N, C-alpha and C positions, 0 to 999 in steps of 0.2 A: 953190447946190445942196444940199439936206438929204441926208445919207447915208442916210437912210430910204429914200429914193425909188430907191436903188441895187439893181438886180436882180443877184442871185448867177449866174454864168455858169462852169460847168465842163464844157465838151464833151467833154474828154479823161478825164474821170473821175479825178482826182488825188485824192490825199488832201488834206486842208484844210491841213494845215502847207506844202504846196507850192503852193498856189493862190495867184495874185494878181489882185486887181481892179482895173478900170481907172475912174477916179472923175475928171470933170470939173469943175474948180472955176474959173469966172471964165475961161472959155475954155482953161483949162491941163489936159492929160490928166496924171494920176496914176496910179501903179500902186502899189497898196497891198497888204499882205499879208492874208489872210483872217483870220489870227489878228492882231489889232494894237489898240490902244488906240482907233484912229480911229473904230471900231463900237461905242464904248462910249457909252451915252446918259447925259446928266446927269441923275441920278435919283436921290432921297434914299431909301436902302433902311434902313428903321428896323429897330430890333433888337426881338426878341419880348420881352414881360413876361409873367409868370404872373399869372392874375386875382388881385383883392385877395381877402383872407378874414382872419378876426380882427379884429383892431384896426383892419388896413388899410382894411376894409369902412366906409367913412364915406359919407357923403351925396354923390353924383355921382360916386364912383370907379368903379362899374361901370358907368356910361354911357362915362365917358372910357377905360376899357380897351376896353369895344367898339369905340370909336371908331378906337383905334390897330389894334385887331386886323383891323379890314376895311380900312385902308391896308396893313397887313402881308399880307393874303390878295390884294389886288390886285397888290401887287409880286412875290408868287408866281406869279400868273397871267400877268402880264406876263413874268416871267422865262421860263416855260415856253412862252409863245407865240412867242419868238425864233426865228429860223433858226439851224440848226446852228453857223453860224460866229460869228453875233453872239452866241449862248448862251455859247458856249466864250470869247469874246473878254472878255464881260462879266465870266465866273468869274474869268479870268486877271488882267483889268485894272482891274476896278470896286473901289474900297477897302473897300466897305462889303458886297459881295456874300457872300462867304464869313462874314464875322461876322454876317450877318443869319440865314444858314442855322444856323451853330452855335449862335447864342444859343436857338433855339428847343428844339434837342436836350438842351441843358444845363439848360434852365428846364423841361423837360418833368416831368410829373408821372410819377413812377415807379410800378410796378405794385402796390407795398406799399400805396400813398396811395390813400385813397378817392376816387372822382370828384368833379368840382365840383359843387355843388348846386344852383344854378340852370341850369335845362334848356338856355336859351339859350345860357348860358356855355360849356356841355358840347358843344352843337353847334358852336359858333365853335371851340372848341379840335380836336375832330375833324377839322373841315375844315382847319384849318393842318396837324395832324397829318399828313392824307392828302397834301397839296400838298407838303410837306416830303420825305415818302418818295419822291413821283414825282422830284423834283428829283435826289435821290442817286443813285435809279435811273438817270436819263439821264446822269449823271455817269460811271458804268462802261459806257456804251453807247457803242461806238467808231464804229457806221454805223449811220444813220438811212435812209438810202436810197443808191442807186447813186452818185450826185455828191456826198452830203455825208458824208464818212467821214475818219477818221483813222486810221493805222497805230497798231497796239497798242503797239510799242516807243513812239511818241511820247507816247501816252497814259499810258503806264507812268511815262514820265520827267517829265511834268507834273504829274501827280496827286501825286507824291511829293517834287519840288522845289520846287513850290509849295504844299505842304502843304494841298492838297484834302482828301485822306486821312489821316488820323494815327490811331494806336492809340486815344488817348481818344475822337475822334470814333466810330470803329468800335464802341469799347465801349459810347458813348452810343446809338448807333443800336440795340445790342442790347437795352439797357435800355427805349429806348423803344418798339420795335416787335417784339421778338423773343417776347412772349408769346403774340400774336394774330395776328403774321405770321413764324413760324418759317420758312417755306420759302421766302418773298422774301427776309428778311434771310441766309437760309444761301445763297443765289445770290448775292447781293451781296458778302458776305465772300470767297466763294470766287473770284468775279472779280477783288477787288483785290490777294488772296494769290496768285493766279496769273497778274495781269498784273505785279505788281513784288513778285519774294521777297524784298526787302531788309525788307518788313514783319514778316517772320519774326523777324527779329533786333529789330526795334523792339520786337514782341511781346515778347520774352523780356526786354528790360530794363524793360519795363512791369512784368512779374510780379515781376522782382527789387524795383523800386520797392514795390510792394504788400506783398511780404515785409517791406521796411522799415517800412511804415507798420502792418503785423500787429504788430512787435516793439515799435513805439513806443506802441501802445496797451496792451500787456502790461506794458510799463516804466511806464507811467502810472499805472495800476491797483496796482502792486506796488510802486513807490518810496517810500520812508517820507523824506521833505524833512527831518524833523528828526535823521535818523541818518546817520551817514556811512557805514555798512556797506550793501554791495550787496544788492540783492534776490536771496533763493534760486531763481536761474532757471537753466535749461539750459545747457549750455558754447557753445551756438549762439549765445546773447546776448553773450558775452564779445566786446569791441571793438565795441559798438555804443554810440554817443555816449551819456553819460548826460545825464538830464534836469535842468538847471539852471535855478532862477530867474533872471529877470533881475536886474543890479544895480541895488539900490536899492528893489527892490520887497519888500512887507511878505510875511512866511512866512505861508503857508495850512494850516492843519491838515488840513483836508478839500478834496476836489474839490467844485465846486459842481454843482449840477445842470445847470445850463447846459453846463457842460464837458462832464459825463456823457453828457449827450444827444448833443452833436456827436460823441463819440468812438462811441457806440452807432450812431448813424445813418450814421456812416461806413463802420463796420464792417459794416452791414447792406446799404447801398448797394454796396459792394464784393463781397459775397457774392453778390447776386443778380446783379451785372453777370457775374461770373465764371460762375455756374451758368448763365445765358442764354446766355454765349460757347463754353463746352463743348457746350452742347446743340445751338445752330445750326452750329458749325464743330468737327467734332470733331477736325481735326489739332490743335486747340489744346491737346490732351492731351500730344502730345509736347513740346510748348512748357513746360508745366507739369512734364514729366518730368526735363526739362534742367534745371530751378532747383530740385528737391525740394520742390517747391510744397505736396507733400501735408504735409510735414513741418511747415512753418509753419502750415496749418491746425490740424494734431494739436496744435501747441503753444500756437496761440491759443485753441484750445477747452480746453486742459489747466489753463493757467495764465492766462488773460485772462478768459474768461467766468464761471467761477467768482468770481474777485475783482470784476468788474462787478456781480453780484448782492448780494455783501457792501457794495460800497459804495452801492449803492443804497438798503440796509437802512439802513447808517451815516447816511445823510442824514435819515432820519424824516420825510419829508415825505409829506404824504398829499394825494391830489386824483389829478387826471385825468393830468396830467403825469409823475408816477411811475407809473402804471398804463399809460401809453402807452411809457414807456423800458422797462419790463418785457415788453410786448408785443413791441418791437422786437428784445430780447434773444432771446426766443424765436423771432421770423422768423430772426433771423442764425443759430439753432443747426440750424434745420430747413434753412436754405439751404446751411451746410458741408457737412450730410448728404447733401444731393441732389449738391452738387459732386462728393463722392466716390462717390456712386451713378451720375452721369453719366460719370465718367471710367472706373469699371470697365464701364460697359454699352458704352462704345466698343469696347472688345477684345472685349465678348462678342459685340456685332453683327459683328465682324470674323470672329470663330471661326465663328459660324453662317453667315455669308454666304460664306465661305471667301475672303477677302480676305486674302492673304498667306498668311505660314506660320502653320499653327494652333501648332505648337509654340513659335514666337515671341511669338505673343500669349497663348497660355497663361501663358508665362514673365512677359510685361510685366504681367498680370493679377494674378499672384502677387505682384510685387515691388511693385505698388503697394500690395497689401493688407499687405503686410509692412511697409510705411512707415506704414500707418495703425497698426499694431500698437506702434509705438513709446511711445503713451501710452495711457491706460486709459478717458477719459471719451469720446472721439469715438466709438471703433470699441463700448463697451457702448451708446450711442445709437443706432449704425448696427444694431447686432445687433436691437435692440427694433423697429426698422422695417423692416429689411429682413434675413431671417435668412441668414447668410452659408453656413450649411451646406447649403442648397437649391441655390445657385449651384455651389457645389463639387461636388454629387453631379450637377448637369447636366454641367458642365466632365468630370468623370470618365466619363459615358457618351460624351460626344463626343469626349475624347480620353483612350483607356485608359492610356497611358504618362505621365500627370501625375505630377508629384513629389509621391510620399506623403508625403516626410519635411517638405516644407513644408506640405502641407495639412494633416497632422497637428498640427504646430506652432502653424499660425493658428487651429485650433479648440482645440485647448488653452490658447492665450493667451487666446482670446476667453472661455471657459466658467471660466477661473481668475479672471476680472473679474467674473463674473455673481454677484450677492450673494444673489439668489433661488434657493433650493435646490430649490424645486418646479419652477421654470422648468429650471433646471439639468439636473434629474433627465430631463425631458422632452427635451431637447436631446440629452443623451447617450444616450437610449435610440433617438431618432429617427436618430443617426447614427453607430450601431454598424458598420453596413456600410462606411460611408466610412471609418471609423477602423480598419478590420481587427481589430477586436473588443479591442483593447489600447490604449484610451484612458484616460488617466490624467489627473484633475482636480486641480485645487488647492484646498483649502477656505480661504475667506477669512474665516471666522467669527474671533471674537476668540480671540487664543491662550491657552492655560491656563497656570497655573502651572508644570506641568509641562516645557510646551514652552519658556517662558521659561528654565528651568533649565538646558537644552540649551548645552554650553559653545560657544563662538565657533568653535573649531576644528573641531567636528563639524557645525557649521552651513556651514563653509567647504567641508569635504569633500564635504557632501551636495550643495551647489550646484555643485561642480565635477564630481560624478558625473552630474548632470542635463545640463549642458553638453556632457560627453563622450558622453551617449548619443545626442546629435544630430551632434556633431563629434568623432568619436574620435581624428583625426588630430592634436589640438592638445595641446600639453603641459599637465601641472597648472601648473605656475608660469605660463605665460601667460594660461592661463584664470583665475587668482587675481588678476593684474594686472589684467584685464578686469573682473573682478567688482568689484574695488575701484574702478576708473574709473567704472563705470556704477551704484554704489550698491547692489552684491550684488543686481542683477536678473539672473536669468538668461534671462530673455527677452529682454533688451534686448541682451545680449551676444551671444545667438545670433542676433538680428535684424543687428547691427552686421556681424558676420562674415560672415554670408550675402549681405549688400547690398554689402560691402566699405566699409563708411562709417566704420571706427574712426578715431579720434582720432592726431594726428601722431605723439604720445608712446607710442601703442601699435604703431603700424605699424613703427618701428625695432626692436621686440624681436622675438627668436627665437620662431617659434611653437612650436618643441618644447621649449622652456625649462622645465626641473623646478622642482618646490618645493625653495628652499634654506632647510631650517630655520635659526631663528636661534641664536644661541650662548647658552647658558645663562648663563654668565660675564658676557657683555656684558649681559644683562637683570639680572642681580644687581649689577653695577657701577653701571648706571642707577639702580637702585633703592636700594642702600646707598652708592655712593660708594668702595667698597673694592676696590681690585683685588688678586687673588689669582694669584699665578704658581706653580703646581706641576704636576708630570707626572701626577699623580693625580686633577687637577680634572675633575670631571664624570663620574667613573667612579660603578659601582653602591655604591660606599661613603662617597661624599663627602657628609656629613651637613650641608653647608654648601648643597648646591644639591636635595638630594633628602630626602623625609621618608618614604619608605617602605623604609629599610635594613633589611635581614634581618641582625637580631642574632644569630641562631643559626648563623650563619657566620664569626662574629667570635669570636676567643679570644686569650689571652694566651699568648704562647711556642708552644711546639710543642704540638700538639693532641693530646690522649690519646683513642688508639684504642679502642674498645668491645671488643674481645677481644683476648686476648694473644697467641695462636696459633690454629691451624687447629682443633686439638682443642677449645679452648675455644669457637669459634664453633661448632662440630659437637654440643656438649654443650648449647647454648643451645636450650632447648625452648618458649620463649616463644611463637613462631609457632605451634607445634602446639595449644599450649594455647587460643590464640585461635580456631582452628577447631574445636574439640571439639564447639561445638552445631552445626556444619555437619553433622558426622559423625554426629553424636548421631539425627538425624533417619532415617538408614539403618536404626537397631536396632528401629523399629516393624514387629510380626508381628501380622498379622490373625487374629483367633478364627476357630476352626474352622465356629463357627455363622454367621459373617458370610461365610463364602466359599460362592459359589453353585453349587449341586448339579444336574445336568443330568439325573440317573437318573431324577426324576420327571416323568413327561410329563402336562402339564396340559391337553394339546388339548382334551380334551373334558370341561373341569370344567364348563363352561357350561351351565345347564339347558336353553337353548333349543337345543344342539347335540348331536345323538344319533349314533354311528357306524351306518352303513349297512350291513345283514347283507348277508352275500353270496349270492347267488340260487343260486349251484350247490351250497352246503351245505345247502338248504333239503330237508327230507325230505318234504315235501307235494308236490314235483315233482321226480323223478327225471328223470338226465338218460338220453334214449334215442338210440341211433344211428340214422339212417334205413339201410333196407334196401339202397337203391343204394350207400351207402358202407360197408357190412361187408365185401363180396368183396374191394373196393379195400384195405381196411383189412387184410385176412388177407395179401394180398400183398405188402404192404410190411413187415409184421412176418417173413415167412419171406425175405425179402431181405436184410434187417437181420441174419439169424441166420447166414445163409451168409458175410457179410462179416466177422463176428466171428470165424466160425472159420478163416476164411484169414489173419486178421491175428494170431491165435495162432499158428500154423504158421512164419510168418515172423519171429518174433520170435526163435527161437533162431538162426535163419542169420545174422541181423544182428550178434548177438553174436558170432559166430566172426569176423566181418569187422571188428571194431573194431581200431583202431590203437594200438599202445603208446604210452607217452608218449613213450619215447625208443628209438633202434636200439639193438639187442645188439651188443656190441663183437665178439663171438666170431664172429656171422654175417656182419659186415663183413670181418673178418680172412680168412673162409674164402671169402667171395666175391672178395675180391682175388686170393689165392692161386689161385683156380681159374681167373681171367682169366689170370693170369701164364702158368699151364702150359699153358693153351689157345694161348697165342701160340707158347711155346717148341715145343709139337707141330707147329705149323704152318710150321716154318722160319724163324722168326723171327732176323734177325742185325740186330745193332746198326749204325747208319750208319756209314760210312768215316770215319776223322778227317780233320779238314779240313787242306789244304794252307797252311802257314803261312810257307813259305821264301822269304826274300827276299834270300838271298845268289845264287842262282843259279850260271850257268857262269861261266867266265873271261871276260876282258874280250875282246872281239873276235871272240867263238862265238855271239854274239846270245843272247837271252833268252826264255823262256817267257811265254806270256801269264799264267799264273797268277803268276808272279814279278813281273811288271811291276805287276801288280793289288794282291797283297800290298804291295810297296813303296808304291803310291800310298795304300793304304789306311791304311799305318802313317805315313805321313807326314802324312795328314789327321788320324788321331786320337792323334798322339804327345803332344798336349798334354792329353788326358785324363787323364794319370796324371803326378803331379809328378816333374819331372829324369828323365823317362825310365826310370822304374822303380830309379833309382838307391838311393833311400832303401829301398825294399823288398828290393833283393839285399845291400844293407849288412846289413839287419837279419837277413836269412837267412844270410849269412854268420857272423854272430856267434854266432846260434843253433846253428851246427854246430861252433863252436870253430875257426873259421878265423882270426878277428882279435879281438885283445883287447879286453874291452869296457871 
């Protein structure tokens, strides 16, 4: 009984990995798993071959290819027509099935190549291309109907462990279908990476391998086989295995055109693949960021592509092949620029769509841009295609708290690489608002002789100040060490510090390290080989190390003073004589004629201006008072006359009341005596003397109230006079002659 006549029965709707099918063979019943090699048909699944072209296009070659492709198309249709369990059994256990599918995506025409010339060939190619995409789409579909399905866990395990999908397969799918079917490919990659997260680690490893291939291309075009010296490349190339010729092979002075074409095509194919991969699967940007992939692109663009152009010119071959290789290099440059563009677009789209934190996405955007600034050529070409200041302006509007220090540094680094002065001025004028009005650009024009005469010490101080403007917390000595390490490029130093990508030799240094000046004697010893040991070495009078010694301060013996004593110094009038010309300027006297006199009034000297005559003095029109006002005028005159008479009468009385300058002493004494007499005449008596008795009566007879008050007062105030009036009493006794003085 053929297995093709067996019907699939799954009444309990179990997943296909748990289903068993009963098969009767020669009257014997067998239970076979739904996924088993038993269901694989013996069929020859041929590999795909690309259409013949060029020298391969011989008589009968095209017909032979059509016959094979028709068989290949028949195999694909047969595979798609199988039931779910038979389809997966064939994929898992047929030895030629996956090789047949992968052969097409490996041999498919990349998007940068022209389509096939014969129309029939192109139609067959498109049919194969469509069927292969359907097969790979079915491979990520875990459920076809209610009874034919498998769990996602089981599918994730078999597609990874059975190598149904690998990172090279996914990248080949991107190249083959990503240009005209980006949405379908995006869903396919999303399904694969979501089913099996271990593919992310594989993608990181694949990107690291691509980085090594980029280094290989750069080393291949920079390596001089006839010289033992290593090529002048960045430190990231240290430790990379050097390219050596096989033993016994002849030395080659130049790279052949075939080798150069292979390098360029490999570089172009990789660039196209990664650009489409980032475009259809934006999460791949995080994988690239983990491996610092932008730095690899920048270094290949800086040190590899220019050498490819030079190598192509050195070959001096004319024809279509040289033009073809040059066109591939141009396409590779465009693809590298688009990779950077797509990586930045992922973060911009996340910012505009509100996916995740806006601050983290903005910071990621700036970090990618800072990595691209590590070299000059890539960012210069990127600026020509996609102006950076426009993106930064949009980001500033969306996120006003963007780090202005980084944005200013990015724009300054970009404009410092622009050689077109007109373009630079236009861009600077357009970004004044973004740069807060204080953008400083660097002129890359050839340095003049005056600039070349600047000492190295001053150049170092200038570069240190540039770095400290952005990173003021770093020490001058640490900055100088970084500048020496990065070829005295302040932009690279700032980028390395901000991105925390300093070399290991710089990480161990103290970031507050000051500049320790070198010893002059050590320099002289290195120059002359003579060591001097003296306590006065290196001072201001050391003619061995200084050329600007002040000889006026050097004398033999005791220095003679200019003046003998103070009188000689005061008699010296040399300083006064030097100032005679200053004081002589104050002796100038102006002539009387030159002094301006304002007695002459020149107000009416002009002929056109004449004084206006007073109308009241005109005899032709005498002034006449109206009758209605004459009586009032007479009354006013009479009142004024009466008031003047009263004022004259009051004047003598006011003069009598005027006070003297001071009172008369006689009047004061007379007034005082009169007051005293008035008091005596009225029975005035002086107040009785105050009772100050403190002795009182004898003890036991009681004391009066005044005596007690006097005692209390005496006790309270006895300290107001020293020693209870003993000194005063003693002085009184001496004055009376009672005691010898």
